[in-house]
N, C-alpha and C positions, 0 to 999 in steps of 0.2 A: 321390455330388455332392462336389466339391473346396472345402474350405473355405481361401479365399485369404487369410482374416485370420492364420491359422496359420502360412502361407509368408511372410507380410509381416511377422509378429513375428519368424519367424527369420532373416529378412536383417534387421531393426532391430539385433537382439541382435547379429547377426555385425558389424553396421557400427560400432556402440557398442565394441564389444571391439577392433574393428581399429583406431577411431579413439584410444581409450586407449592401446594399445600404440605406435601411431605416434607419438604425441607425448610419451612418457614413457621409451620404451626407450632413446633416446639418451643422456639423463640417468642412467637407473639402470647402463647399462654404464660409462659416462665415472666413476661413483662406485664402482663396483664394486672394491674393494680386493685387489690380488694378492698371493699369497704369496711368500717369497723364491725358490722353484723355477721362477715364472715372470717376475720382474722382476729377479733377482739380490740377494745379499745375503748374510748368513751365519746360521749357528745354531750355537750353543756349548754344551755342557753343563757345569756347574760343580758339583763337590764343596765344600760349606760346611765349613770346620772353624772351630775356635774360635781367636781371636787368643791367649786366655789359657787357662792350664790350668783355671782355676776356672770358666771360663764353659762354659755348656751350650747346647748346639744344640737349640731347640725351636722350635715354630710362631712364636710372636710374634718369635724372631730371625730366621727366614726370612722372615716378612713386613716385619720392618723393613730386611731385606737387598733386599727386591724394591722397594721404597719407594726406597732410595737409587740402586738401579740405574735405575729410573725417571728419578730427576732426573738422572743421568747421561746417559741417551739421550736426554733433551729438549736437551742442549746439542748433540747430532749432527744434532737436526732431523729424526730419523726420526718419520714420523707413524705411531701405532699399532704400537707393537712388541707381541709376546708374549712375556710372561715367567711360566713355568709353574714352581710348587712341585713336584717330583716325589719321592715318598718322604719321608724323615725329614732328608735332608741334602743334596738337589741341587736344583739350580734350572737350567732350560733358559731360555735367550734366544734368539729369532729377531727377526732385524732385516733386514726388506727394504726393498731401494733403498740400502742404505750404499755409498759410493762408495769411502771409505778404511776398509778392513777393519782395517788393524794400529792405526790409531788409535782405531777402536771397541774393538779388544781391550784397548788398552792403558789406555783409559779406563774399561772396564768392572772389569777385574782389579785394578787400582791401588788400594792400600787408603786411601792420601790420608790419612794418620795425621802431621800437620805438627806438628813440636816444636822448640821454641827451645832451645839448650843451650849451656854454656859448653864452653870446651876439653878439659874433663875428663868431656863427655857427661852431665853432671847436667842433668836438665828444668829449664828456668826457666819456660817457657810452653808449652803444647800447644794442640792444635785447639779446645779449649773455650773457648780465650779470645779467638778470633775472633768478630766480630761476622758473622750469617749472611749469605752473599751481599756481603759487602764485598771481595771481591778483584777487582781489576780490572787489565788489562793497559793500560799506558801507555808513557810515554817518559822517559827521565832528561833534567831540563831543562839540566845542565851538559854532557853528550856526544850527548846523543838517542838512546841504546841503549835496546833495548826492555828495560822492568822489569815487575814485578808489584807492586802497591800494596794493602796489607791494611788493614781498619780492626779495631781492637781493642775489647773491650766496656769495660776499664777502664783510663784512661790512668795512675792512680796504681800501678797493678801494674806498668805497663811502665815506669814513672819508678824504682820500685824496684830492678827488674829491671837496667835499663841504669847505673842508679848502682853496684850491686853489680858488675858486670862491667868498667865503666871503672875502677875502684880495683883491677883485677888487674895486674899487671906488664905491662911492653910486651911485645907477641907473644901474650900469653894473655887480652888484654883485647877477644876476640871472642866475637859473638853467633853461634853455628853454627846455621844453620837447616837442618832436616832434614825430608824426605818419606818416610816409611815405615822410620824407623829401625829396625834389626833387633839382636838380641841377638848381640855380637860386634862390632858396628860400633864404630868409633872416630875422633873427629877427627885423633888423632895419626898414626893409619895412612892416612888419606885425604889429610892435607895436602900431603905430600911430592909426589903424583901431581899431573902436568901435568892442565890443565882438557880437554885433548884426551881423557885417558884417562878422562873421566867420573867424576869425583869423586863419591861417593854423596850426599853432603850438597848442597844447593841453593847457599849461599853461607855466608861466613863474616865479614862485615864488621866494621871495628874500631869500638869504643865507646869515644870519648874522654870524652864527657860524659853528663851525664844528660838522658833525652830524656822530657820531659813532653807525650805525645802520643798519640793513638790512633791514629794514621797510621804505617804501617812500611813501608818500602820494601824489596824483595827485589830485587837486581841481579845478574847473573853473565853470563856468555857467551851470553845467550839470542838466538835467533831471534825474529822478531814472533810466528811460530806457535808455538815452544814456549814462548813467556811468554802468549800465549793459551790455550795447552792447560793449562797451569799454573794460571791463573785459573779456568778452566771447572773444573777438577775439584776445586780446594778450594771452589768455589761450590757445587758438588754434593755437598759433605759428604763424609765419612770411611764407609768401610763398616765395621759393627759386627763383621765376620767376615773369615777369609781365604778366598779361593775359587782352589781350583785346577782347572784346565782338566781335563776328565775325555776330551770327545770335542768334535770342530767339524767342521762341513763348510761350504764356500762354492760359490756359484754364479754365475758372472760374468753381467752384464747381458746381453750378447749371447747367451750359451747360454739364458737364461731366456726372451728374446725369442723365440728360435728355437724352443724347446720350445713355447711358446704358439701360434705359428703353426701348427706341426703337428700339437698337439693340437686345435685349433679345426677346422683341414681335415679331420682324421679324424672330429672329431665331426659335421661337415657331412656327410660321406660316409655315415656311419652313419645320422645323421637322415634324409637322402636316400632310402636305400635301405629304412628302416623305412615312410616315407611311400608309396613306390612299390608296397612289399608291399601295405600296407593298400588301396589304390587298386584294385589289380588282383584281389584277393582279396575284397574286401568290397563294391565300388563305392560306394553312397551312404553305407552306413555307415562306409566307409572315409574318406570325404571329412570326415564328423564327426570320425572320430577324429583325422585331419590337424589340423582346426580346433582340438580340445580340446588336441593335444600342443602346438600352438604357443601354445597359452594357458598350457599348463603350464611351458613352458621361461621364460615370461615371469615367471610367479608366483614360481618358484625365483629368479630373479635379484631380483626386488622384495624378496621375503624376505631374502635375503642383503643388500641395500641397507638394508632397516629394520633388520636386527640389526647392522649394521656390521660384517657378517663377512668372512673373508680367504677367496679363490678359490684352490685350489692345484691342482697336477697329479691327484692324488687326488681332489681335490674334482670337478674335471672329469669324472673318470672313473664317480664316483658319479653325477655327473647324468646323464651317456648310459646308465648303467645303470637309474636310475629312469625314464627314457624307455622303457626295455626292459620296467620293470614295469607303467607305465601302459598299453603298447602289450598286453600279456599280459591286463590286465585286460578291455580293449576286444575281445580276440580271444575271451575266455570267453564274454562276453556275446554277441557276434555269432554265435558258434557254436551258441550255446543257441537264438538267435532262427532260425538257420538249419534247426536240427534240428526247431523249433516249424513251419516252414515246409514242410520236407519231409513232416510228418504230415498236412499237409492244412489245419492253421490258416490264418485270414485272416491279412492283416499285421499289425493291431492287437492281435490275440490273440497271435499269436506274439512281437511285441514285448515284451506285458505279461509273459507266460510267461517269456521269456528271460531279463527284467532278474529277475525274482523267483527264480528258480532259479540264477542266476549269482552272486547277491550273497555268499550265504555261502562260496563257493569263494575269491572274490575276498577277502573280509574276512579270511579263515582265511591266506591267503598273504601278504598286506599284515602281519599281525599278526606270524607268524612272522620276517619278514624284519627288521620294527622291532626284536622281541627279539634277535635277531642282532647287529644294527646297535647296539643299546644296550649289549650285552656288549662289543663293540669299542670302544666309546665309554667305558666305564667303566674296564676293563683295559689299553686302548692307549695309545700316546703319541705324541707328536709328529703326523705325517702320519695316522697311522692313526684319531686323534680326528677330524681333519678329515674323513677320508673318511667314518667313521661318521656325524657329524653331517650332513653333505650327502645321505648316503644316508636318513637318518630325513626329513629335511625333504621329500626326493625323493619318499619312499613316500606321506607323508601329503598332498602336493601332487596327487600322481597318483591318488590315492583320490579325492579331490574331483573333479579334473577328468575321470578317464576314467569314473567312475561317475556322479556327479550332471551332471556338464558334459554328458557324451555323452548321458544320458537326457533332458536339457532340449531340447538340439538336436535329436537324432533323434526325440524324441518329438513336436515340433512338426510335423517333417514326415510323419511316420505319422499322426498326429491331423488333418492338412490333407487325408488321403484320396488324396493326389496320387500316393501308391505301390502303391495297393490293386490287387491281381492284377498286380502285376509284380516277380514274385520274382526276376528276372533282376538287377535294381537291388539286390538283396541277396547277390547270388553265387550263386543258387540257380537250377539247371536246372529248365526245365518236366517234362521226362522224370523228374526225381527225385523229384516231388512225388507221394505215395501219396494215393489218393482215399480218403475215409473211408467 
């Protein structure tokens, strides 16, 4: 006798799952963050070196550098950048969706060591005298040219400095403002150059009187963009180290969009082929597999959304590979059930025995895959880590959906007795069944 309540419960579960996916999938897909290989951007690997000989590069130095880079990236308006410390002296930066890569490179690598010096290159003030976040792009009230204004911590100190400079002979009473002054640089060497030749110092205004104020104005041959960039980098703070670019790669937005479309299209074909195979070879269990695989894909995207993860091309490849792993679990179970049916057992007995005997095999296969992915995650870098992480999540999600999900859905149909004496619905021919 057919138990209709089991069939009703099957469709209720199916309806609830479909309803949840239908109402939440759009937002989940919209919130999924794409890596630079899918939306464009660039990746750069820096070698961290000390600014001074006595400075040592250690874990604290690297963490301070990462924080400084984060502050600078905020200026670019990039959401959720990836900054990773690699080894003892390297930092990898991934910025997805960056439009002006040259600006980003300059902003990241400029040390931003601001200093105020006299014409003999003696340091009078440095970046530590500036008020944090006090740089601002504005306009000169006299000629409306773009300028940068700064706020100092101590007005008295600036008064002493300007008093000292103002008393120097005419032509030497200049306060020379440098950004990233290097050993060997000098005002005397740079001053004869025309502005068009890009003098190394920012500006060198005359100081005729003592200035008792916390406000400093930096003027020069700035465009609005250059003045804003200078203000931004000063507000972001100086890097505690020197960074040399070791490796970089960039992906155009159009290329990334094309790669995403082609990869998703390939994924559709792969998933459709898997679904068709399951339906043709396993009939009703195959239909259950299609349902649980659909739930599996939804769960992966949901987990990524909750983790605020970044989806990359290798990540999509791992996702599709995870579908293969989930199908493999279903196939092992269904083949065990078919073997039990061929031996002459009832559908219910075959279902129970097939699930029991397949569990260990599925568990062992998933554990070995997770171990391999864990090794890749621990010792791999960049996109390899992304692939490994998605693979681990995929295997865990596939284990839940393919093993427990399939058992729940198929179990309801089997326990309803609607499939009794119908081995054909499991892909088993009557002629293959051996009489007990």
